mmCIF file as gemmi writes it, N, C-alpha and C atoms, coordinates in Angstrom:
data_model
loop_
_atom_site.group_PDB
_atom_site.id
_atom_site.type_symbol
_atom_site.label_atom_id
_atom_site.label_alt_id
_atom_site.label_comp_id
_atom_site.label_asym_id
_atom_site.label_entity_id
_atom_site.label_seq_id
_atom_site.pdbx_PDB_ins_code
_atom_site.Cartn_x
_atom_site.Cartn_y
_atom_site.Cartn_z
_atom_site.occupancy
_atom_site.B_iso_or_equiv
_atom_site.pdbx_formal_charge
_atom_site.auth_seq_id
_atom_site.auth_asym_id
_atom_site.pdbx_PDB_model_num
ATOM 1 N N . MET Axp A 1 ? 139.939 -67.731 114.633 1 0 ? 1 A 1
ATOM 2 C CA . MET Axp A 1 ? 140.988 -67.878 115.8 1 0 ? 1 A 1
ATOM 3 C C . MET Axp A 1 ? 142.396 -68.121 115.359 1 0 ? 1 A 1
ATOM 4 N N . LYS Axp A 2 ? 143.268 -67.873 116.16 1 0 ? 2 A 1
ATOM 5 C CA . LYS Axp A 2 ? 144.646 -68.278 116.003 1 0 ? 2 A 1
ATOM 6 C C . LYS Axp A 2 ? 144.851 -69.434 116.484 1 0 ? 2 A 1
ATOM 7 N N . LYS Axp A 3 ? 145.775 -69.965 115.626 1 0 ? 3 A 1
ATOM 8 C CA . LYS Axp A 3 ? 146.348 -71.772 116.178 1 0 ? 3 A 1
ATOM 9 C C . LYS Axp A 3 ? 147.364 -71.254 117.141 1 0 ? 3 A 1
ATOM 10 N N . GLY Axp A 4 ? 147.24 -72.268 117.969 1 0 ? 4 A 1
ATOM 11 C CA . GLY Axp A 4 ? 148.488 -72.597 118.977 1 0 ? 4 A 1
ATOM 12 C C . GLY Axp A 4 ? 148.422 -71.49 120.196 1 0 ? 4 A 1
ATOM 13 N N . ILE Axp A 5 ? 147.428 -70.673 120.293 1 0 ? 5 A 1
ATOM 14 C CA . ILE Axp A 5 ? 147.381 -69.707 121.368 1 0 ? 5 A 1
ATOM 15 C C . ILE Axp A 5 ? 146.225 -70.121 122.507 1 0 ? 5 A 1
ATOM 16 N N . HIS Axp A 6 ? 145.43 -71.055 122.177 1 0 ? 6 A 1
ATOM 17 C CA . HIS Axp A 6 ? 144.518 -71.729 123.189 1 0 ? 6 A 1
ATOM 18 C C . HIS Axp A 6 ? 144.78 -72.999 123.837 1 0 ? 6 A 1
ATOM 19 N N . PRO Axp A 7 ? 144.579 -73.067 124.933 1 0 ? 7 A 1
ATOM 20 C CA . PRO Axp A 7 ? 144.964 -74.227 125.586 1 0 ? 7 A 1
ATOM 21 C C . PRO Axp A 7 ? 144.134 -75.491 125.02 1 0 ? 7 A 1
ATOM 22 N N . GLU Axp A 8 ? 144.612 -76.538 125.15 1 0 ? 8 A 1
ATOM 23 C CA . GLU Axp A 8 ? 143.903 -78.022 124.523 1 0 ? 8 A 1
ATOM 24 C C . GLU Axp A 8 ? 143.409 -78.592 125.705 1 0 ? 8 A 1
ATOM 25 N N . SER Axp A 9 ? 143.645 -78.437 126.909 1 0 ? 9 A 1
ATOM 26 C CA . SER Axp A 9 ? 143.332 -79.121 128.086 1 0 ? 9 A 1
ATOM 27 C C . SER Axp A 9 ? 141.933 -78.874 129 1 0 ? 9 A 1
ATOM 28 N N . TYR Axp A 10 ? 141.072 -78.348 127.991 1 0 ? 10 A 1
ATOM 29 C CA . TYR Axp A 10 ? 139.914 -78.018 128.813 1 0 ? 10 A 1
ATOM 30 C C . TYR Axp A 10 ? 139.319 -79.404 129.365 1 0 ? 10 A 1
ATOM 31 N N . ARG Axp A 11 ? 138.596 -79.401 130.792 1 0 ? 11 A 1
ATOM 32 C CA . ARG Axp A 11 ? 138.099 -80.348 131.531 1 0 ? 11 A 1
ATOM 33 C C . ARG Axp A 11 ? 137 -79.588 131.999 1 0 ? 11 A 1
ATOM 34 N N . PRO Axp A 12 ? 135.91 -80.65 132.272 1 0 ? 12 A 1
ATOM 35 C CA . PRO Axp A 12 ? 134.846 -80.059 133.427 1 0 ? 12 A 1
ATOM 36 C C . PRO Axp A 12 ? 134.995 -79.819 134.716 1 0 ? 12 A 1
ATOM 37 N N . VAL Axp A 13 ? 134.764 -78.867 135.111 1 0 ? 13 A 1
ATOM 38 C CA . VAL Axp A 13 ? 135.274 -78.157 136.5 1 0 ? 13 A 1
ATOM 39 C C . VAL Axp A 13 ? 134.04 -77.695 137.276 1 0 ? 13 A 1
ATOM 40 N N . ALA Axp A 14 ? 133.792 -77.875 138.395 1 0 ? 14 A 1
ATOM 41 C CA . ALA Axp A 14 ? 132.622 -77.554 139.117 1 0 ? 14 A 1
ATOM 42 C C . ALA Axp A 14 ? 133.043 -76.162 140.051 1 0 ? 14 A 1
ATOM 43 N N . PHE Axp A 15 ? 132.226 -75.273 139.772 1 0 ? 15 A 1
ATOM 44 C CA . PHE Axp A 15 ? 132.354 -74.056 140.456 1 0 ? 15 A 1
ATOM 45 C C . PHE Axp A 15 ? 131.41 -73.769 141.713 1 0 ? 15 A 1
ATOM 46 N N . LYS Axp A 16 ? 131.771 -73.429 142.668 1 0 ? 16 A 1
ATOM 47 C CA . LYS Axp A 16 ? 130.776 -73.309 143.809 1 0 ? 16 A 1
ATOM 48 C C . LYS Axp A 16 ? 130.86 -71.817 144.561 1 0 ? 16 A 1
ATOM 49 N N . ASP Axp A 17 ? 129.473 -71.439 144.456 1 0 ? 17 A 1
ATOM 50 C CA . ASP Axp A 17 ? 129.11 -70.092 144.99 1 0 ? 17 A 1
ATOM 51 C C . ASP Axp A 17 ? 129.171 -70.211 146.494 1 0 ? 17 A 1
ATOM 52 N N . MET Axp A 18 ? 130.185 -69.613 147.031 1 0 ? 18 A 1
ATOM 53 C CA . MET Axp A 18 ? 130.206 -69.884 148.825 1 0 ? 18 A 1
ATOM 54 C C . MET Axp A 18 ? 129.167 -69.335 149.554 1 0 ? 18 A 1
ATOM 55 N N . SER Axp A 19 ? 128.77 -67.949 149.045 1 0 ? 19 A 1
ATOM 56 C CA . SER Axp A 19 ? 127.536 -67.469 149.684 1 0 ? 19 A 1
ATOM 57 C C . SER Axp A 19 ? 126.364 -67.998 149.829 1 0 ? 19 A 1
ATOM 58 N N . ASN Axp A 20 ? 126.049 -68.753 148.78 1 0 ? 20 A 1
ATOM 59 C CA . ASN Axp A 20 ? 124.585 -69.379 148.691 1 0 ? 20 A 1
ATOM 60 C C . ASN Axp A 20 ? 124.713 -70.839 148.338 1 0 ? 20 A 1
ATOM 61 N N . ASP Axp A 21 ? 125.913 -71.622 148.286 1 0 ? 21 A 1
ATOM 62 C CA . ASP Axp A 21 ? 126.168 -72.916 148.048 1 0 ? 21 A 1
ATOM 63 C C . ASP Axp A 21 ? 125.629 -73.527 146.668 1 0 ? 21 A 1
ATOM 64 N N . ASP Axp A 22 ? 125.334 -72.7 145.52 1 0 ? 22 A 1
ATOM 65 C CA . ASP Axp A 22 ? 124.954 -72.922 144.191 1 0 ? 22 A 1
ATOM 66 C C . ASP Axp A 22 ? 126.104 -73.544 143.485 1 0 ? 22 A 1
ATOM 67 N N . MET Axp A 23 ? 125.907 -74.525 142.848 1 0 ? 23 A 1
ATOM 68 C CA . MET Axp A 23 ? 127.184 -74.89 141.895 1 0 ? 23 A 1
ATOM 69 C C . MET Axp A 23 ? 126.586 -75.218 140.244 1 0 ? 23 A 1
ATOM 70 N N . PHE Axp A 24 ? 127.811 -74.884 139.71 1 0 ? 24 A 1
ATOM 71 C CA . PHE Axp A 24 ? 127.469 -75.156 138.112 1 0 ? 24 A 1
ATOM 72 C C . PHE Axp A 24 ? 128.796 -75.908 137.736 1 0 ? 24 A 1
ATOM 73 N N . ILE Axp A 25 ? 128.766 -76.757 136.666 1 0 ? 25 A 1
ATOM 74 C CA . ILE Axp A 25 ? 129.909 -77.16 135.77 1 0 ? 25 A 1
ATOM 75 C C . ILE Axp A 25 ? 129.905 -76.639 134.652 1 0 ? 25 A 1
ATOM 76 N N . SER Axp A 26 ? 131.309 -76.212 134.352 1 0 ? 26 A 1
ATOM 77 C CA . SER Axp A 26 ? 131.659 -75.582 133.232 1 0 ? 26 A 1
ATOM 78 C C . SER Axp A 26 ? 133.118 -76.247 132.588 1 0 ? 26 A 1
ATOM 79 N N . ARG Axp A 27 ? 133.503 -76.283 131.234 1 0 ? 27 A 1
ATOM 80 C CA . ARG Axp A 27 ? 134.656 -76.188 131.009 1 0 ? 27 A 1
ATOM 81 C C . ARG Axp A 27 ? 135.756 -75.189 131.277 1 0 ? 27 A 1
ATOM 82 N N . SER Axp A 28 ? 136.651 -75.605 131.856 1 0 ? 28 A 1
ATOM 83 C CA . SER Axp A 28 ? 137.825 -74.695 132.251 1 0 ? 28 A 1
ATOM 84 C C . SER Axp A 28 ? 139.367 -75.658 132.025 1 0 ? 28 A 1
ATOM 85 N N . THR Axp A 29 ? 140.528 -74.498 132.29 1 0 ? 29 A 1
ATOM 86 C CA . THR Axp A 29 ? 141.665 -75.137 132.28 1 0 ? 29 A 1
ATOM 87 C C . THR Axp A 29 ? 142.346 -74.492 133.995 1 0 ? 29 A 1
ATOM 88 N N . VAL Axp A 30 ? 141.453 -74.024 134.626 1 0 ? 30 A 1
ATOM 89 C CA . VAL Axp A 30 ? 141.863 -73.681 135.834 1 0 ? 30 A 1
ATOM 90 C C . VAL Axp A 30 ? 142.468 -74.877 136.807 1 0 ? 30 A 1
ATOM 91 N N . ALA Axp A 31 ? 143.669 -74.43 137.287 1 0 ? 31 A 1
ATOM 92 C CA . ALA Axp A 31 ? 144.384 -75.665 138.538 1 0 ? 31 A 1
ATOM 93 C C . ALA Axp A 31 ? 143.601 -75.393 139.711 1 0 ? 31 A 1
ATOM 94 N N . THR Axp A 32 ? 143.257 -76.534 140.198 1 0 ? 32 A 1
ATOM 95 C CA . THR Axp A 32 ? 142.789 -76.495 141.634 1 0 ? 32 A 1
ATOM 96 C C . THR Axp A 32 ? 143.217 -77.616 142.44 1 0 ? 32 A 1
ATOM 97 N N . LYS Axp A 33 ? 143.124 -77.563 143.659 1 0 ? 33 A 1
ATOM 98 C CA . LYS Axp A 33 ? 143.799 -78.598 144.702 1 0 ? 33 A 1
ATOM 99 C C . LYS Axp A 33 ? 142.608 -79.316 145.158 1 0 ? 33 A 1
ATOM 100 N N . GLU Axp A 34 ? 141.256 -78.755 145.131 1 0 ? 34 A 1
ATOM 101 C CA . GLU Axp A 34 ? 140.221 -79.269 145.621 1 0 ? 34 A 1
ATOM 102 C C . GLU Axp A 34 ? 139.365 -80.237 144.813 1 0 ? 34 A 1
ATOM 103 N N . THR Axp A 35 ? 138.589 -81.226 145.321 1 0 ? 35 A 1
ATOM 104 C CA . THR Axp A 35 ? 137.758 -81.953 144.224 1 0 ? 35 A 1
ATOM 105 C C . THR Axp A 35 ? 136.334 -82.044 144.898 1 0 ? 35 A 1
ATOM 106 N N . ILE Axp A 36 ? 135.095 -82.427 144.231 1 0 ? 36 A 1
ATOM 107 C CA . ILE Axp A 36 ? 133.94 -82.637 144.689 1 0 ? 36 A 1
ATOM 108 C C . ILE Axp A 36 ? 133.381 -83.675 144.19 1 0 ? 36 A 1
ATOM 109 N N . ASP Axp A 37 ? 132.366 -84.517 144.564 1 0 ? 37 A 1
ATOM 110 C CA . ASP Axp A 37 ? 131.801 -85.457 143.856 1 0 ? 37 A 1
ATOM 111 C C . ASP Axp A 37 ? 130.135 -85.051 143.705 1 0 ? 37 A 1
ATOM 112 N N . ILE Axp A 38 ? 129.949 -85.131 142.224 1 0 ? 38 A 1
ATOM 113 C CA . ILE Axp A 38 ? 128.469 -84.647 142.175 1 0 ? 38 A 1
ATOM 114 C C . ILE Axp A 38 ? 127.886 -85.734 141.155 1 0 ? 38 A 1
ATOM 115 N N . ASP Axp A 39 ? 126.894 -86.569 141.679 1 0 ? 39 A 1
ATOM 116 C CA . ASP Axp A 39 ? 126.339 -87.396 141.106 1 0 ? 39 A 1
ATOM 117 C C . ASP Axp A 39 ? 127.494 -88.734 140.529 1 0 ? 39 A 1
ATOM 118 N N . GLY Axp A 40 ? 128.393 -88.886 141.575 1 0 ? 40 A 1
ATOM 119 C CA . GLY Axp A 40 ? 129.156 -89.982 141.37 1 0 ? 40 A 1
ATOM 120 C C . GLY Axp A 40 ? 130.34 -89.716 140.588 1 0 ? 40 A 1
ATOM 121 N N . VAL Axp A 41 ? 130.325 -88.686 140.091 1 0 ? 41 A 1
ATOM 122 C CA . VAL Axp A 41 ? 131.613 -88.008 139.456 1 0 ? 41 A 1
ATOM 123 C C . VAL Axp A 41 ? 132.417 -87.139 139.997 1 0 ? 41 A 1
ATOM 124 N N . THR Axp A 42 ? 133.817 -87.206 139.846 1 0 ? 42 A 1
ATOM 125 C CA . THR Axp A 42 ? 134.733 -86.308 140.789 1 0 ? 42 A 1
ATOM 126 C C . THR Axp A 42 ? 135.113 -85.214 139.98 1 0 ? 42 A 1
ATOM 127 N N . TYR Axp A 43 ? 135.034 -83.921 140.348 1 0 ? 43 A 1
ATOM 128 C CA . TYR Axp A 43 ? 135.123 -82.832 139.506 1 0 ? 43 A 1
ATOM 129 C C . TYR Axp A 43 ? 136.186 -82.155 140.23 1 0 ? 43 A 1
ATOM 130 N N . PRO Axp A 44 ? 137.087 -81.184 139.784 1 0 ? 44 A 1
ATOM 131 C CA . PRO Axp A 44 ? 137.989 -80.414 140.383 1 0 ? 44 A 1
ATOM 132 C C . PRO Axp A 44 ? 136.942 -78.929 141.078 1 0 ? 44 A 1
ATOM 133 N N . LEU Axp A 45 ? 137.263 -78.565 142.14 1 0 ? 45 A 1
ATOM 134 C CA . LEU Axp A 45 ? 136.381 -77.377 142.526 1 0 ? 45 A 1
ATOM 135 C C . LEU Axp A 45 ? 136.905 -76.248 142.663 1 0 ? 45 A 1
ATOM 136 N N . VAL Axp A 46 ? 136.254 -75.194 142.316 1 0 ? 46 A 1
ATOM 137 C CA . VAL Axp A 46 ? 136.737 -73.934 142.295 1 0 ? 46 A 1
ATOM 138 C C . VAL Axp A 46 ? 135.72 -73.003 143.153 1 0 ? 46 A 1
ATOM 139 N N . LYS Axp A 47 ? 136.102 -72.593 144.2 1 0 ? 47 A 1
ATOM 140 C CA . LYS Axp A 47 ? 135.242 -71.831 145.227 1 0 ? 47 A 1
ATOM 141 C C . LYS Axp A 47 ? 135.14 -70.228 144.756 1 0 ? 47 A 1
ATOM 142 N N . LEU Axp A 48 ? 133.769 -69.703 144.46 1 0 ? 48 A 1
ATOM 143 C CA . LEU Axp A 48 ? 133.677 -68.402 144.16 1 0 ? 48 A 1
ATOM 144 C C . LEU Axp A 48 ? 133.2 -67.403 145.361 1 0 ? 48 A 1
ATOM 145 N N . GLU Axp A 49 ? 133.271 -66.388 145.394 1 0 ? 49 A 1
ATOM 146 C CA . GLU Axp A 49 ? 132.83 -65.736 146.531 1 0 ? 49 A 1
ATOM 147 C C . GLU Axp A 49 ? 131.457 -65.055 146.154 1 0 ? 49 A 1
ATOM 148 N N . ILE Axp A 50 ? 131.544 -64.682 144.7 1 0 ? 50 A 1
ATOM 149 C CA . ILE Axp A 50 ? 130.101 -64.297 144.158 1 0 ? 50 A 1
ATOM 150 C C . ILE Axp A 50 ? 130.083 -64.812 142.847 1 0 ? 50 A 1
ATOM 151 N N . SER Axp A 51 ? 128.707 -64.9 142.281 1 0 ? 51 A 1
ATOM 152 C CA . SER Axp A 51 ? 128.38 -65.584 141.093 1 0 ? 51 A 1
ATOM 153 C C . SER Axp A 51 ? 127.164 -64.815 140.601 1 0 ? 51 A 1
ATOM 154 N N . ASN Axp A 52 ? 126.492 -65.262 139.416 1 0 ? 52 A 1
ATOM 155 C CA . ASN Axp A 52 ? 125.42 -64.638 138.985 1 0 ? 52 A 1
ATOM 156 C C . ASN Axp A 52 ? 123.998 -64.833 139.924 1 0 ? 52 A 1
ATOM 157 N N . THR Axp A 53 ? 123.939 -66.008 140.69 1 0 ? 53 A 1
ATOM 158 C CA . THR Axp A 53 ? 123.116 -66.399 141.625 1 0 ? 53 A 1
ATOM 159 C C . THR Axp A 53 ? 122.931 -65.662 142.909 1 0 ? 53 A 1
ATOM 160 N N . SER Axp A 54 ? 124.297 -64.864 143.03 1 0 ? 54 A 1
ATOM 161 C CA . SER Axp A 54 ? 124.226 -64.095 144.376 1 0 ? 54 A 1
ATOM 162 C C . SER Axp A 54 ? 124.628 -62.607 144.226 1 0 ? 54 A 1
ATOM 163 N N . HIS Axp A 55 ? 125.017 -62.302 142.889 1 0 ? 55 A 1
ATOM 164 C CA . HIS Axp A 55 ? 125.408 -60.811 142.533 1 0 ? 55 A 1
ATOM 165 C C . HIS Axp A 55 ? 124.061 -60.093 142.726 1 0 ? 55 A 1
ATOM 166 N N . PRO Axp A 56 ? 124.104 -58.868 143.253 1 0 ? 56 A 1
ATOM 167 C CA . PRO Axp A 56 ? 122.982 -57.767 143.362 1 0 ? 56 A 1
ATOM 168 C C . PRO Axp A 56 ? 122.413 -57.288 142.068 1 0 ? 56 A 1
ATOM 169 N N . PHE Axp A 57 ? 123.196 -57.337 140.963 1 0 ? 57 A 1
ATOM 170 C CA . PHE Axp A 57 ? 122.794 -57.013 139.755 1 0 ? 57 A 1
ATOM 171 C C . PHE Axp A 57 ? 121.75 -58.1 139.126 1 0 ? 57 A 1
ATOM 172 N N . TYR Axp A 58 ? 122.233 -59.275 139.319 1 0 ? 58 A 1
ATOM 173 C CA . TYR Axp A 58 ? 121.203 -60.409 138.706 1 0 ? 58 A 1
ATOM 174 C C . TYR Axp A 58 ? 120.074 -60.633 139.585 1 0 ? 58 A 1
ATOM 175 N N . THR Axp A 59 ? 120.065 -60.514 140.761 1 0 ? 59 A 1
ATOM 176 C CA . THR Axp A 59 ? 119.186 -61.134 141.679 1 0 ? 59 A 1
ATOM 177 C C . THR Axp A 59 ? 118.341 -59.747 141.907 1 0 ? 59 A 1
ATOM 178 N N . GLY Axp A 60 ? 118.323 -58.692 141.728 1 0 ? 60 A 1
ATOM 179 C CA . GLY Axp A 60 ? 117.457 -57.731 142.046 1 0 ? 60 A 1
ATOM 180 C C . GLY Axp A 60 ? 117.599 -57.024 143.204 1 0 ? 60 A 1
ATOM 181 N N . LYS Axp A 61 ? 118.193 -57.773 144.036 1 0 ? 61 A 1
ATOM 182 C CA . LYS Axp A 61 ? 118.444 -57.245 145.58 1 0 ? 61 A 1
ATOM 183 C C . LYS Axp A 61 ? 119.459 -56.535 145.717 1 0 ? 61 A 1
ATOM 184 N N . SER Axp A 62 ? 119.358 -55.211 145.87 1 0 ? 62 A 1
ATOM 185 C CA . SER Axp A 62 ? 120.581 -54.321 145.931 1 0 ? 62 A 1
ATOM 186 C C . SER Axp A 62 ? 120.387 -53.697 147.221 1 0 ? 62 A 1
ATOM 187 N N . LYS Axp A 63 ? 121.521 -53.429 147.822 1 0 ? 63 A 1
ATOM 188 C CA . LYS Axp A 63 ? 121.586 -52.752 149.249 1 0 ? 63 A 1
ATOM 189 C C . LYS Axp A 63 ? 121.42 -51.097 148.748 1 0 ? 63 A 1
ATOM 190 N N . LEU Axp A 64 ? 120.57 -50.542 149.847 1 0 ? 64 A 1
ATOM 191 C CA . LEU Axp A 64 ? 120.115 -49.074 149.653 1 0 ? 64 A 1
ATOM 192 C C . LEU Axp A 64 ? 121.583 -48.366 150.388 1 0 ? 64 A 1
ATOM 193 N N . VAL Axp A 65 ? 122.236 -47.314 149.29 1 0 ? 65 A 1
ATOM 194 C CA . VAL Axp A 65 ? 123.405 -46.785 149.507 1 0 ? 65 A 1
ATOM 195 C C . VAL Axp A 65 ? 122.825 -45.365 149.988 1 0 ? 65 A 1
ATOM 196 N N . ASP Axp A 66 ? 123.103 -44.634 151.082 1 0 ? 66 A 1
ATOM 197 C CA . ASP Axp A 66 ? 122.788 -43.425 151.359 1 0 ? 66 A 1
ATOM 198 C C . ASP Axp A 66 ? 123.587 -42.475 150.579 1 0 ? 66 A 1
ATOM 199 N N . THR Axp A 67 ? 123.254 -41.974 149.413 1 0 ? 67 A 1
ATOM 200 C CA . THR Axp A 67 ? 124.113 -41.215 148.386 1 0 ? 67 A 1
ATOM 201 C C . THR Axp A 67 ? 123.689 -39.78 148.927 1 0 ? 67 A 1
ATOM 202 N N . ALA Axp A 68 ? 122.387 -39.579 149.283 1 0 ? 68 A 1
ATOM 203 C CA . ALA Axp A 68 ? 121.943 -38.243 149.692 1 0 ? 68 A 1
ATOM 204 C C . ALA Axp A 68 ? 122.6 -37.575 150.737 1 0 ? 68 A 1
ATOM 205 N N . GLY Axp A 69 ? 122.913 -38.435 151.737 1 0 ? 69 A 1
ATOM 206 C CA . GLY Axp A 69 ? 123.396 -38.349 153.109 1 0 ? 69 A 1
ATOM 207 C C . GLY Axp A 69 ? 125.333 -38.06 152.774 1 0 ? 69 A 1
ATOM 208 N N . ARG Axp A 70 ? 125.605 -38.722 151.988 1 0 ? 70 A 1
ATOM 209 C CA . ARG Axp A 70 ? 126.794 -38.636 151.595 1 0 ? 70 A 1
ATOM 210 C C . ARG Axp A 70 ? 127.219 -37.366 150.871 1 0 ? 70 A 1
ATOM 211 N N . VAL Axp A 71 ? 126.402 -36.886 150.106 1 0 ? 71 A 1
ATOM 212 C CA . VAL Axp A 71 ? 126.64 -35.707 149.14 1 0 ? 71 A 1
ATOM 213 C C . VAL Axp A 71 ? 126.125 -34.572 150.305 1 0 ? 71 A 1
ATOM 214 N N . ASP Axp A 72 ? 125.225 -34.324 151.162 1 0 ? 72 A 1
ATOM 215 C CA . ASP Axp A 72 ? 125.124 -33.389 151.833 1 0 ? 72 A 1
ATOM 216 C C . ASP Axp A 72 ? 126.131 -33.414 153.043 1 0 ? 72 A 1
ATOM 217 N N . LYS Axp A 73 ? 126.886 -34.547 153.413 1 0 ? 73 A 1
ATOM 218 C CA . LYS Axp A 73 ? 128.044 -34.335 154.344 1 0 ? 73 A 1
ATOM 219 C C . LYS Axp A 73 ? 129.186 -33.612 153.82 1 0 ? 73 A 1
ATOM 220 N N . PHE Axp A 74 ? 129.378 -33.756 152.29 1 0 ? 74 A 1
ATOM 221 C CA . PHE Axp A 74 ? 130.233 -33.62 151.566 1 0 ? 74 A 1
ATOM 222 C C . PHE Axp A 74 ? 130.397 -31.912 151.512 1 0 ? 74 A 1
ATOM 223 N N . MET Axp A 75 ? 129.103 -31.602 150.851 1 0 ? 75 A 1
ATOM 224 C CA . MET Axp A 75 ? 128.829 -30.214 150.647 1 0 ? 75 A 1
ATOM 225 C C . MET Axp A 75 ? 128.968 -29.098 152.249 1 0 ? 75 A 1
ATOM 226 N N . SER Axp A 76 ? 128.712 -29.967 152.966 1 0 ? 76 A 1
ATOM 227 C CA . SER Axp A 76 ? 128.683 -29.414 154.243 1 0 ? 76 A 1
ATOM 228 C C . SER Axp A 76 ? 130.106 -29.064 154.754 1 0 ? 76 A 1
ATOM 229 N N . ARG Axp A 77 ? 131 -29.975 154.344 1 0 ? 77 A 1
ATOM 230 C CA . ARG Axp A 77 ? 132.242 -30.099 154.861 1 0 ? 77 A 1
ATOM 231 C C . ARG Axp A 77 ? 133.034 -29.076 154.011 1 0 ? 77 A 1
ATOM 232 N N . TYR Axp A 78 ? 132.835 -29.099 152.437 1 0 ? 78 A 1
ATOM 233 C CA . TYR Axp A 78 ? 133.765 -28.047 151.756 1 0 ? 78 A 1
ATOM 234 C C . TYR Axp A 78 ? 132.976 -26.96 151.054 1 0 ? 78 A 1
ATOM 235 N N . LYS Axp A 79 ? 131.882 -26.417 151.902 1 0 ? 79 A 1
ATOM 236 C CA . LYS Axp A 79 ? 131.201 -25.251 150.951 1 0 ? 79 A 1
ATOM 237 C C . LYS Axp A 79 ? 131.948 -23.93 151.212 1 0 ? 79 A 1
ATOM 238 N N . ASP Axp A 80 ? 132.829 -24.005 152.355 1 0 ? 80 A 1
ATOM 239 C CA . ASP Axp A 80 ? 133.275 -22.604 152.333 1 0 ? 80 A 1
ATOM 240 C C . ASP Axp A 80 ? 134.396 -22.653 151.416 1 0 ? 80 A 1
ATOM 241 N N . ARG Axp A 81 ? 135.359 -23.846 150.958 1 0 ? 81 A 1
ATOM 242 C CA . ARG Axp A 81 ? 136.082 -23.789 149.774 1 0 ? 81 A 1
ATOM 243 C C . ARG Axp A 81 ? 135.483 -23.465 148.665 1 0 ? 81 A 1
ATOM 244 N N . ALA Axp A 82 ? 134.408 -23.92 148.279 1 0 ? 82 A 1
ATOM 245 C CA . ALA Axp A 82 ? 133.645 -23.571 146.996 1 0 ? 82 A 1
ATOM 246 C C . ALA Axp A 82 ? 133.528 -21.867 147.009 1 0 ? 82 A 1
ATOM 247 N N . SER Axp A 83 ? 132.861 -21.462 147.999 1 0 ? 83 A 1
ATOM 248 C CA . SER Axp A 83 ? 132.836 -20.082 147.936 1 0 ? 83 A 1
ATOM 249 C C . SER Axp A 83 ? 133.907 -19.221 147.92 1 0 ? 83 A 1
ATOM 250 N N . LYS Axp A 84 ? 134.997 -19.641 148.321 1 0 ? 84 A 1
ATOM 251 C CA . LYS Axp A 84 ? 136.579 -18.978 148.092 1 0 ? 84 A 1
ATOM 252 C C . LYS Axp A 84 ? 136.527 -19.057 146.767 1 0 ? 84 A 1
ATOM 253 N N . ALA Axp A 85 ? 136.605 -20.341 146.047 1 0 ? 85 A 1
ATOM 254 C CA . ALA Axp A 85 ? 136.87 -20.389 144.823 1 0 ? 85 A 1
ATOM 255 C C . ALA Axp A 85 ? 136.499 -19.524 143.649 1 0 ? 85 A 1
ATOM 256 N N . LYS Axp A 86 ? 135.097 -19.199 144.127 1 0 ? 86 A 1
ATOM 257 C CA . LYS Axp A 86 ? 134.218 -18.316 143.062 1 0 ? 86 A 1
ATOM 258 C C . LYS Axp A 86 ? 134.903 -16.956 143.344 1 0 ? 86 A 1
ATOM 259 N N . LYS Axp A 87 ? 135.232 -16.474 144.315 1 0 ? 87 A 1
ATOM 260 C CA . LYS Axp A 87 ? 135.81 -15.147 144.487 1 0 ? 87 A 1
ATOM 261 C C . LYS Axp A 87 ? 136.71 -14.963 143.967 1 0 ? 87 A 1
């Protein structure tokens, strides 16, 4: 690791997933204005929109996307252009 390029001010910070209220504590240098008390200790708070506890890739709960309908709609819209290009 190169010397002098990494910050020295790592401290415990609480990260809160706002979609499911899950929290975890990690060391970070992020600057925050909000704090939260966890087990009698005050931590800086970073609010997250999504984390590993709410992301569909990690939870296995994904939304079904109608790709076949989109492809059919695209093909019906532009099929005339494709046949003209072949000629």
